[in-house]
N, CA and C atoms as a LAMMPS dump frame, in Angstrom:
ITEM: TIMESTEP
0
ITEM: NUMBER OF ATOMS
570
ITEM: BOX BOUNDS ff ff ff
-5.0000000000000000e+02 5.0000000000000000e+02
-5.0000000000000000e+02 5.0000000000000000e+02
-5.0000000000000000e+02 5.0000000000000000e+02
ITEM: ATOMS id mol type element x y z
1 1 1 N -189.908 61.33 204.768
2 1 2 C -190.104 61.298 206.347
3 1 3 C -191.205 62.025 206.612
4 2 1 N -192.109 61.603 207.2
5 2 2 C -193.287 62.872 207.137
6 2 3 C -193.118 63.439 209.003
7 3 1 N -193.512 64.572 208.848
8 3 2 C -193.053 65.166 210.222
9 3 3 C -194.052 65.044 211.166
10 4 1 N -193.832 64.863 212.35
11 4 2 C -194.855 64.594 213.713
12 4 3 C -195.137 65.411 214.499
13 5 1 N -196.124 65.589 214.962
14 5 2 C -196.908 66.54 215.886
15 5 3 C -197.239 66.031 217.094
16 6 1 N -196.573 66.311 217.998
17 6 2 C -196.75 65.554 219.084
18 6 3 C -198.339 66.223 219.724
19 7 1 N -198.496 67.087 219.892
20 7 2 C -200.158 67.399 220.415
21 7 3 C -201.196 67.444 219.463
22 8 1 N -201.096 66.732 218.41
23 8 2 C -202.266 66.604 217.269
24 8 3 C -202.974 65.588 217.676
25 9 1 N -204.373 65.723 216.974
26 9 2 C -205.409 64.649 217.375
27 9 3 C -205.672 64.14 216.078
28 10 1 N -206.046 62.63 215.999
29 10 2 C -206.794 61.877 214.656
30 10 3 C -208.021 61.358 214.985
31 11 1 N -208.717 61.935 214.648
32 11 2 C -210.288 61.028 214.644
33 11 3 C -210.904 60.701 213.538
34 12 1 N -211.448 59.542 213.639
35 12 2 C -211.721 58.526 214.828
36 12 3 C -210.055 58.42 215.113
37 13 1 N -209.819 57.809 216.326
38 13 2 C -208.429 57.126 216.615
39 13 3 C -208.192 55.546 216.734
40 14 1 N -209.477 55.189 217.049
41 14 2 C -209.337 53.494 217.09
42 14 3 C -210.635 53.181 215.728
43 15 1 N -209.884 51.951 215.312
44 15 2 C -210.912 51.298 214.389
45 15 3 C -210.771 49.779 214.663
46 16 1 N -211.837 48.964 214.582
47 16 2 C -211.871 47.452 214.605
48 16 3 C -212.673 46.74 213.71
49 17 1 N -212.004 46.099 212.919
50 17 2 C -212.437 44.924 211.821
51 17 3 C -213.01 43.701 212.563
52 18 1 N -214.177 43.519 211.895
53 18 2 C -214.917 42.31 212.624
54 18 3 C -215.457 41.307 211.182
55 19 1 N -215.832 40.106 211.567
56 19 2 C -216.064 39.17 210.511
57 19 3 C -217.365 37.89 211.032
58 20 1 N -218.275 38.129 209.783
59 20 2 C -219.284 37.049 210.291
60 20 3 C -219.547 36.409 208.967
61 21 1 N -220.406 35.366 209.281
62 21 2 C -220.847 34.669 207.969
63 21 3 C -222.58 34.775 207.695
64 22 1 N -222.961 34.771 206.397
65 22 2 C -224.443 34.856 206.019
66 22 3 C -224.663 33.767 205.398
67 23 1 N -225.787 33.736 205.476
68 23 2 C -226.611 32.933 204.055
69 23 3 C -227.057 34.05 203.221
70 24 1 N -226.673 33.311 202.158
71 24 2 C -227.139 34.829 200.944
72 24 3 C -227.391 34.08 199.812
73 25 1 N -228.217 32.876 199.399
74 25 2 C -228.624 32.118 198.355
75 25 3 C -229.137 32.959 197.197
76 26 1 N -230.064 33.683 197.424
77 26 2 C -230.649 34.71 196.45
78 26 3 C -229.647 35.271 195.601
79 27 1 N -229.095 36.353 196.383
80 27 2 C -228.02 36.834 195.833
81 27 3 C -227.05 36.434 194.759
82 28 1 N -226.395 35.235 195.41
83 28 2 C -225.354 34.778 195.054
84 28 3 C -226.073 33.856 193.684
85 29 1 N -227.053 33.391 193.62
86 29 2 C -227.488 32.928 192.268
87 29 3 C -227.811 33.733 191.11
88 30 1 N -228.586 34.955 191.591
89 30 2 C -228.516 36.027 190.713
90 30 3 C -227.299 36.448 190.019
91 31 1 N -226.236 36.967 191.156
92 31 2 C -225.138 37.603 190.53
93 31 3 C -223.627 37 190.276
94 32 1 N -223.774 35.735 190.773
95 32 2 C -222.714 35.033 190.741
96 32 3 C -222.853 33.574 189.581
97 33 1 N -223.891 32.93 190.36
98 33 2 C -224.088 31.537 189.514
99 33 3 C -225.024 31.895 188.026
100 34 1 N -225.169 33.013 187.817
101 34 2 C -225.811 33.571 186.723
102 34 3 C -225.196 33.33 185.386
103 35 1 N -223.642 33.484 185.401
104 35 2 C -222.433 33.322 184.744
105 35 3 C -222.391 32.029 184.227
106 36 1 N -222.701 31.232 184.637
107 36 2 C -222.876 29.684 184.231
108 36 3 C -223.77 29.472 182.811
109 37 1 N -224.813 30.559 182.921
110 37 2 C -225.693 30.359 181.743
111 37 3 C -226.25 31.271 181.228
112 38 1 N -225.512 32.322 180.248
113 38 2 C -226.103 33.441 180.098
114 38 3 C -226.814 33.308 178.588
115 39 1 N -228.26 33.172 178.781
116 39 2 C -228.822 33.278 177.472
117 39 3 C -228.323 31.761 176.645
118 40 1 N -227.915 30.981 177.014
119 40 2 C -227.593 29.602 176.802
120 40 3 C -226.234 29.606 176.579
121 41 1 N -225.161 30.56 176.942
122 41 2 C -224.16 30.343 176.818
123 41 3 C -223.431 30.321 178.197
124 42 1 N -222.164 29.761 177.943
125 42 2 C -221.545 29.151 179.223
126 42 3 C -220.627 30.657 179.353
127 43 1 N -220.572 31.25 180.388
128 43 2 C -219.582 32.326 180.637
129 43 3 C -218.874 32.319 182.29
130 44 1 N -218.766 30.919 182.58
131 44 2 C -218.335 30.561 183.687
132 44 3 C -216.997 31.144 183.89
133 45 1 N -216.068 31.387 182.87
134 45 2 C -214.851 32.125 182.852
135 45 3 C -214.947 33.599 183.899
136 46 1 N -216.133 34.277 183.709
137 46 2 C -216.407 35.626 184.291
138 46 3 C -216.699 35.462 185.917
139 47 1 N -217.46 34.238 185.919
140 47 2 C -217.863 33.758 187.415
141 47 3 C -216.678 34.044 188.275
142 48 1 N -215.505 33.353 187.819
143 48 2 C -214.365 33.393 188.636
144 48 3 C -213.975 34.674 188.846
145 49 1 N -214.032 35.336 187.946
146 49 2 C -213.403 37.003 188.309
147 49 3 C -214.679 37.528 189.329
148 50 1 N -215.826 37.427 189.053
149 50 2 C -216.97 37.933 189.894
150 50 3 C -216.805 37.48 191.387
151 51 1 N -216.434 36.009 191.487
152 51 2 C -216.125 35.678 192.963
153 51 3 C -214.876 36.284 193.678
154 52 1 N -213.722 36.917 192.861
155 52 2 C -212.762 37.408 193.66
156 52 3 C -212.82 38.979 193.912
157 53 1 N -213.88 39.544 193.32
158 53 2 C -213.933 40.858 194.001
159 53 3 C -215.209 40.94 194.823
160 54 1 N -214.673 41.545 196.221
161 54 2 C -215.935 41.671 197.277
162 54 3 C -217.093 42.663 196.968
163 55 1 N -218.297 42.351 197.323
164 55 2 C -219.297 43.125 197.374
165 55 3 C -219.671 44.126 198.272
166 56 1 N -219.5 45.453 198.028
167 56 2 C -219.885 46.376 199.164
168 56 3 C -221.401 46.424 199.182
169 57 1 N -222.355 46.225 200.077
170 57 2 C -223.476 46.201 200.101
171 57 3 C -223.821 46.243 201.522
172 58 1 N -225.56 46.695 201.731
173 58 2 C -225.971 46.247 203.189
174 58 3 C -226.596 44.701 203.23
175 59 1 N -225.927 44.213 204.169
176 59 2 C -226.3 42.726 204.652
177 59 3 C -227.743 43.171 205.54
178 60 1 N -228.709 42.27 205.577
179 60 2 C -229.7 42.192 206.156
180 60 3 C -229.423 41.196 207.783
181 61 1 N -229.578 41.67 208.777
182 61 2 C -228.892 41.228 209.676
183 61 3 C -229.887 39.723 210.009
184 62 1 N -231.018 39.325 209.63
185 62 2 C -231.605 38.276 209.273
186 62 3 C -230.622 37.352 208.794
187 63 1 N -229.842 37.623 207.682
188 63 2 C -228.77 36.677 207.243
189 63 3 C -227.747 36.074 207.971
190 64 1 N -227.403 37.053 209.024
191 64 2 C -226.412 36.138 210.283
192 64 3 C -226.721 35.29 210.426
193 65 1 N -225.38 34.264 210.287
194 65 2 C -225.507 32.906 210.808
195 65 3 C -224.882 32.799 211.893
196 66 1 N -223.702 33.218 211.984
197 66 2 C -222.492 33.16 213.046
198 66 3 C -222.43 34.277 214.059
199 67 1 N -221.658 33.886 215.18
200 67 2 C -221.148 34.922 215.99
201 67 3 C -220.53 36.195 215.16
202 68 1 N -219.945 36.9 215.514
203 68 2 C -218.926 37.912 214.763
204 68 3 C -217.814 37.894 215.744
205 69 1 N -216.54 37.847 214.703
206 69 2 C -215.379 37.682 215.482
207 69 3 C -214.443 38.881 215.128
208 70 1 N -213.94 39.628 216.34
209 70 2 C -213.069 40.701 216.162
210 70 3 C -211.456 40.387 215.697
211 71 1 N -211.464 40.753 214.295
212 71 2 C -210.22 40.217 213.799
213 71 3 C -208.848 41.171 214.335
214 72 1 N -209.148 42.647 214.234
215 72 2 C -208.239 43.606 214.444
216 72 3 C -208.706 44.714 215.161
217 73 1 N -208 45.372 216.094
218 73 2 C -208.344 46.59 216.506
219 73 3 C -206.998 47.318 216.226
220 74 1 N -207.143 48.743 215.747
221 74 2 C -205.78 49.388 215.433
222 74 3 C -205.903 51.041 215.88
223 75 1 N -204.863 51.095 216.759
224 75 2 C -205.038 52.629 216.791
225 75 3 C -204.447 53.779 216.037
226 76 1 N -205.288 54.406 215.18
227 76 2 C -205.162 54.848 214.208
228 76 3 C -204.102 55.971 214.004
229 77 1 N -204.102 56.349 215.177
230 77 2 C -203.452 58.007 215.399
231 77 3 C -201.569 57.118 215.622
232 78 1 N -201.333 55.9 215.722
233 78 2 C -200.105 55.513 216.004
234 78 3 C -199.879 54.552 214.77
235 79 1 N -200.715 54.374 213.879
236 79 2 C -200.072 53.931 212.732
237 79 3 C -199.29 54.1 211.789
238 80 1 N -198.214 53.229 211.424
239 80 2 C -196.884 53.423 210.617
240 80 3 C -197.145 52.838 209.335
241 81 1 N -196.279 52.919 208.279
242 81 2 C -196.28 52.462 207.09
243 81 3 C -196.316 50.661 207.355
244 82 1 N -197.211 49.861 206.902
245 82 2 C -196.85 48.636 206.928
246 82 3 C -198.159 47.842 208.138
247 83 1 N -198.687 48.973 208.897
248 83 2 C -199.796 48.561 209.906
249 83 3 C -200.848 48.129 209.013
250 84 1 N -201.293 48.512 208.187
251 84 2 C -202.444 47.998 207.343
252 84 3 C -202.465 46.562 206.817
253 85 1 N -201.404 46.195 206.997
254 85 2 C -201.096 44.487 206.351
255 85 3 C -200.971 43.595 207.436
256 86 1 N -201.878 42.592 207.565
257 86 2 C -201.978 41.734 209.091
258 86 3 C -202.765 40.233 208.568
259 87 1 N -202.377 39.581 209.369
260 87 2 C -203.16 38.158 209.167
261 87 3 C -203.574 38.052 210.897
262 88 1 N -204.925 37.943 210.513
263 88 2 C -205.627 37.492 211.811
264 88 3 C -206.718 36.318 211.847
265 89 1 N -206.465 35.477 212.876
266 89 2 C -207.214 34.143 212.941
267 89 3 C -208.606 34.406 213.339
268 90 1 N -209.444 33.586 213.095
269 90 2 C -210.951 33.595 213.467
270 90 3 C -211.312 32.488 213.251
271 91 1 N -212.704 32.551 214.436
272 91 2 C -213.436 31.271 214.873
273 91 3 C -214.85 31.959 214.867
274 92 1 N -215.792 31.42 214.096
275 92 2 C -217.094 31.727 213.776
276 92 3 C -217.77 30.698 214.246
277 93 1 N -219.056 30.805 215.154
278 93 2 C -219.54 29.566 215.667
279 93 3 C -221.094 30.045 215.147
280 94 1 N -221.436 28.757 214.488
281 94 2 C -223.098 28.889 214.281
282 94 3 C -223.885 29.285 215.141
283 95 1 N -225.105 29.957 214.981
284 95 2 C -225.915 30.339 216.065
285 95 3 C -227.337 29.454 215.76
286 96 1 N -227.493 29.124 214.523
287 96 2 C -228.788 28.032 213.917
288 96 3 C -227.894 27.266 212.89
289 97 1 N -228.761 26.176 212.667
290 97 2 C -228.448 25.611 211.228
291 97 3 C -228.836 26.146 210.12
292 98 1 N -228.313 26.109 209.16
293 98 2 C -228.318 26.933 207.745
294 98 3 C -226.99 26.72 206.998
295 99 1 N -227.475 27.426 205.758
296 99 2 C -226.245 27.531 204.905
297 99 3 C -225.673 28.962 204.805
298 100 1 N -224.139 28.836 204.805
299 100 2 C -223.385 29.762 204.564
300 100 3 C -222.884 30.045 202.926
301 101 1 N -223.112 31.027 202.404
302 101 2 C -222.702 31.655 201.145
303 101 3 C -221.621 32.346 201.274
304 102 1 N -221.331 33.238 202.321
305 102 2 C -220.105 34.352 202.236
306 102 3 C -219.969 34.718 203.632
307 103 1 N -218.671 35.322 203.818
308 103 2 C -218.235 36.263 204.818
309 103 3 C -218.633 37.349 204.618
310 104 1 N -218.696 38.022 205.918
311 104 2 C -218.939 39.452 205.635
312 104 3 C -218.02 40.254 206.588
313 105 1 N -217.262 41.48 206.231
314 105 2 C -216.841 42.067 207.01
315 105 3 C -216.977 43.422 207.384
316 106 1 N -216.846 44.309 208.459
317 106 2 C -217.416 45.538 208.88
318 106 3 C -216.356 45.841 209.776
319 107 1 N -216.725 47.43 209.959
320 107 2 C -215.582 48.247 211.003
321 107 3 C -216.357 48.738 211.998
322 108 1 N -215.965 49.005 212.985
323 108 2 C -216.342 49.937 214.068
324 108 3 C -215.244 50.876 214.023
325 109 1 N -215.654 52.236 214.8
326 109 2 C -214.665 53.239 214.988
327 109 3 C -215.2 54.036 215.901
328 110 1 N -213.84 54.309 216.708
329 110 2 C -214.076 55.025 217.926
330 110 3 C -213.508 56.436 218.29
331 111 1 N -214.221 57.481 218.998
332 111 2 C -213.407 58.797 218.854
333 111 3 C -213.268 58.717 220.501
334 112 1 N -212.1 58.204 220.951
335 112 2 C -211.648 58.193 222.532
336 112 3 C -211.027 59.466 223.005
337 113 1 N -210.527 60.438 222.249
338 113 2 C -209.794 61.558 222.442
339 113 3 C -210.641 62.757 222.767
340 114 1 N -212.164 62.718 222.616
341 114 2 C -213.16 63.459 222.806
342 114 3 C -213.473 63.581 224.604
343 115 1 N -214.217 64.758 224.649
344 115 2 C -214.668 64.702 226.197
345 115 3 C -215.388 63.663 226.596
346 116 1 N -216.565 63.278 225.614
347 116 2 C -217.267 62.075 225.634
348 116 3 C -216.846 60.931 224.75
349 117 1 N -216.764 59.456 225.165
350 117 2 C -216.617 58.675 224.239
351 117 3 C -217.567 58.604 223.261
352 118 1 N -217.094 58.531 221.763
353 118 2 C -218.213 58.547 220.812
354 118 3 C -217.717 57.263 220.104
355 119 1 N -218.605 56.96 218.887
356 119 2 C -218.387 55.972 217.838
357 119 3 C -219.486 55.475 217.036
358 120 1 N -219.218 54.578 216.209
359 120 2 C -220.509 53.819 215.619
360 120 3 C -219.899 52.784 215.103
361 121 1 N -220.756 51.835 214.467
362 121 2 C -220.409 50.435 213.988
363 121 3 C -221.078 50.597 212.411
364 122 1 N -220.393 49.96 211.487
365 122 2 C -220.978 49.698 210.054
366 122 3 C -221.609 48.607 210.118
367 123 1 N -221.709 47.417 211.136
368 123 2 C -222.176 46.129 211.171
369 123 3 C -223.451 46.377 210.719
370 124 1 N -223.869 44.938 210.049
371 124 2 C -225.295 44.715 209.787
372 124 3 C -225.987 44.605 210.798
373 125 1 N -225.905 44.608 212.377
374 125 2 C -226.855 44.71 213.275
375 125 3 C -226.92 46.133 213.751
376 126 1 N -226.265 47.116 213.098
377 126 2 C -226.32 48.36 213.909
378 126 3 C -227.09 49.267 212.647
379 127 1 N -227.344 50.36 213.171
380 127 2 C -227.826 51.219 212.129
381 127 3 C -226.944 51.596 210.958
382 128 1 N -227.961 51.445 209.855
383 128 2 C -227.276 51.779 208.519
384 128 3 C -226.273 53.031 208.37
385 129 1 N -225.14 53.101 207.927
386 129 2 C -224.003 54.072 207.547
387 129 3 C -224.276 54.024 206.167
388 130 1 N -223.464 55.087 205.467
389 130 2 C -222.998 54.894 203.887
390 130 3 C -221.892 54.157 203.662
391 131 1 N -221.088 53.318 204.581
392 131 2 C -220.017 52.769 204.627
393 131 3 C -220.7 51.029 204.27
394 132 1 N -221.756 50.634 204.68
395 132 2 C -222.273 49.317 204.286
396 132 3 C -221.139 48.483 204.936
397 133 1 N -221.151 47.097 204.13
398 133 2 C -220.75 45.826 204.591
399 133 3 C -219.621 45.699 203.353
400 134 1 N -218.773 44.596 203.669
401 134 2 C -218.054 43.923 202.663
402 134 3 C -218.414 42.578 202.46
403 135 1 N -218.914 41.989 201.486
404 135 2 C -219.335 40.562 201.274
405 135 3 C -218.218 39.807 200.469
406 136 1 N -217.761 38.82 201.068
407 136 2 C -216.572 37.852 200.272
408 136 3 C -217.274 36.586 200.167
409 137 1 N -217.687 36.165 199.011
410 137 2 C -218.506 35.085 198.635
411 137 3 C -217.576 33.817 198.589
412 138 1 N -218.204 32.811 199.218
413 138 2 C -217.136 31.424 198.979
414 138 3 C -217.518 30.794 197.987
415 139 1 N -216.578 30.029 197.646
416 139 2 C -216.821 28.999 196.5
417 139 3 C -217.626 28.037 196.802
418 140 1 N -217.587 27.416 197.884
419 140 2 C -218.481 26.552 198.515
420 140 3 C -219.702 27.116 199.284
421 141 1 N -220.55 26.553 199.131
422 141 2 C -221.74 26.382 199.896
423 141 3 C -221.761 25.851 201.322
424 142 1 N -221.61 26.001 202.502
425 142 2 C -221.524 25.69 203.491
426 142 3 C -222.45 25.035 204.396
427 143 1 N -222.89 24.106 204.855
428 143 2 C -223.989 23.432 205.531
429 143 3 C -223.59 23.276 206.813
430 144 1 N -224.088 24.225 207.9
431 144 2 C -223.601 24.307 208.876
432 144 3 C -224.705 23.918 210.127
433 145 1 N -224.218 23.189 211.13
434 145 2 C -225.552 22.923 212.43
435 145 3 C -225.077 23.918 213.701
436 146 1 N -226.259 24.737 214.08
437 146 2 C -225.809 25.208 215.629
438 146 3 C -224.926 24.85 216.232
439 147 1 N -224.144 25.727 216.646
440 147 2 C -222.605 25.173 217.632
441 147 3 C -221.44 24.354 216.912
442 148 1 N -221.592 24.579 215.375
443 148 2 C -220.561 23.772 214.774
444 148 3 C -219.507 25.093 214.58
445 149 1 N -218.306 24.976 214.003
446 149 2 C -217.024 26.183 214.101
447 149 3 C -216.511 26.142 212.901
448 150 1 N -216.384 27.093 212.133
449 150 2 C -215.366 27.671 210.932
450 150 3 C -214.255 27.994 211.491
451 151 1 N -213.118 27.699 211.389
452 151 2 C -211.937 28.29 212.037
453 151 3 C -211.131 28.75 210.788
454 152 1 N -210.248 29.54 210.988
455 152 2 C -209.571 30.361 209.812
456 152 3 C -208.824 31.261 210.018
457 153 1 N -208.105 31.968 208.604
458 153 2 C -207.194 33.213 208.86
459 153 3 C -207.575 33.883 207.814
460 154 1 N -207.683 35.708 207.922
461 154 2 C -207.628 36.371 206.975
462 154 3 C -206.392 37.29 206.841
463 155 1 N -205.978 37.55 205.818
464 155 2 C -205.007 38.104 205.443
465 155 3 C -205.031 39.489 204.52
466 156 1 N -204.642 40.574 204.979
467 156 2 C -204.89 41.658 204.393
468 156 3 C -203.638 42.448 203.954
469 157 1 N -203.504 43.213 202.702
470 157 2 C -202.375 43.824 202.307
471 157 3 C -202.933 44.713 201.184
472 158 1 N -201.962 46.149 201.201
473 158 2 C -202.108 46.747 199.804
474 158 3 C -201.713 46.014 198.802
475 159 1 N -202.203 46.039 197.457
476 159 2 C -201.619 45.755 196.253
477 159 3 C -200.613 46.025 196.037
478 160 1 N -199.678 45.545 195.546
479 160 2 C -198.152 45.51 195.166
480 160 3 C -198.234 46.72 193.847
481 161 1 N -199.234 46.512 192.993
482 161 2 C -199.233 47.308 191.911
483 161 3 C -199.928 48.717 192.068
484 162 1 N -200.569 48.466 192.923
485 162 2 C -201.83 49.602 192.929
486 162 3 C -202.041 49.616 194.563
487 163 1 N -201.232 50.519 195.552
488 163 2 C -201.816 50.492 196.836
489 163 3 C -202.955 51.143 197.081
490 164 1 N -203.676 51.307 196.201
491 164 2 C -205.456 51.571 196.68
492 164 3 C -206.361 50.515 196.783
493 165 1 N -205.489 49.24 196.136
494 165 2 C -206.308 48.286 196.13
495 165 3 C -205.674 47.452 197.084
496 166 1 N -206.656 46.337 197.62
497 166 2 C -206.445 45.588 198.8
498 166 3 C -206.705 44.077 198.229
499 167 1 N -205.464 43.405 198.651
500 167 2 C -205.587 42.077 198.269
501 167 3 C -205.787 41.069 199.741
502 168 1 N -206.79 40.404 199.29
503 168 2 C -207.365 39.715 201.008
504 168 3 C -207.354 38.198 200.397
505 169 1 N -206.751 37.194 201.497
506 169 2 C -206.542 35.899 201.522
507 169 3 C -207.115 35.668 202.409
508 170 1 N -208.205 34.47 202.61
509 170 2 C -209.184 33.711 203.215
510 170 3 C -208.952 32.493 203.432
511 171 1 N -208.521 31.667 204.411
512 171 2 C -208.414 30.505 204.864
513 171 3 C -209.358 30.155 205.622
514 172 1 N -209.94 29.024 205.489
515 172 2 C -211.162 28.674 206.083
516 172 3 C -211.659 26.909 206.106
517 173 1 N -211.78 26.52 207.341
518 173 2 C -212.258 25.396 207.463
519 173 3 C -213.477 24.868 208.188
520 174 1 N -213.938 23.744 207.986
521 174 2 C -215.299 23.53 208.77
522 174 3 C -215.335 21.96 208.733
523 175 1 N -215.46 21.408 209.871
524 175 2 C -215.459 19.689 210.045
525 175 3 C -216.812 19.73 210.726
526 176 1 N -217.949 19.786 209.968
527 176 2 C -219.25 19.415 210.587
528 176 3 C -219.935 18.309 210.195
529 177 1 N -220.871 18.056 210.743
530 177 2 C -221.663 16.685 210.708
531 177 3 C -222.518 16.693 209.208
532 178 1 N -222.695 17.833 208.553
533 178 2 C -223.569 17.833 207.301
534 178 3 C -222.151 18.128 206.049
535 179 1 N -221.052 18.886 206.659
536 179 2 C -220.116 19.292 205.678
537 179 3 C -218.77 19.514 206.201
538 180 1 N -217.666 18.856 205.424
539 180 2 C -216.465 19.014 205.66
540 180 3 C -215.893 19.488 204.4
541 181 1 N -214.926 20.576 204.644
542 181 2 C -214.311 21.79 203.69
543 181 3 C -213.088 22.313 204.469
544 182 1 N -211.993 22.686 203.538
545 182 2 C -211.022 23.188 203.919
546 182 3 C -210.569 24.065 202.382
547 183 1 N -210.362 25.336 202.395
548 183 2 C -210.135 25.935 201.193
549 183 3 C -209.407 27.293 201.675
550 184 1 N -208.765 27.776 200.462
551 184 2 C -208.036 29.224 200.579
552 184 3 C -208.637 29.923 199.342
553 185 1 N -209.455 31.056 199.573
554 185 2 C -209.971 31.929 198.491
555 185 3 C -208.657 33.49 198.228
556 186 1 N -208.984 33.881 197.35
557 186 2 C -208.282 34.956 197.332
558 186 3 C -209.346 36.22 196.771
559 187 1 N -209.161 37.409 197.197
560 187 2 C -209.868 38.472 196.712
561 187 3 C -209.063 39.876 196.528
562 188 1 N -209.752 40.549 195.483
563 188 2 C -209.005 42.106 195.368
564 188 3 C -210.11 42.758 195.396
565 189 1 N -209.954 43.937 196.342
566 189 2 C -210.851 45.001 196.625
567 189 3 C -210.398 45.992 195.874
568 190 1 N -211.102 46.548 194.891
569 190 2 C -210.649 47.985 194.173
570 190 3 C -211.412 48.871 194.736
């Protein structure tokens, strides 16, 4: 049992996790589809592994196709064991006609206990930080039209064998004019 301190302060004390969707054909072709033909050899078995590992990188805001959805807000100062595991629903609405190759997760933090409210975002529409964003590539390339909706849920939990790793499950579906898909994908963040 960890000791508690009633008058202590944890900073930042609030964090919010967001999800959006992006077009990213060029990178996906270079880094994922590459495994289908490596100098004439079919290495597609490695492609499956590459798809399961989220990419931590900077996303250009021009790639964003949908709105950004708040998945969860956490009061860091009051978190207990188990609070880092959660399932959150999401609804992403297309802001233009485009393709979607990946979901992107990012976080905002707030320092609400300071004399002046402060914080920052690691999102692709914000000033760059060294935290970047987390890109989760989709097995499908989604064709989406403006106003259409991707609905789903994201489950996040520490890995049972190595609690420093994070297991992520994303369920998503789109029933649009040009694309109908329903899928579950698993990722492992190391």
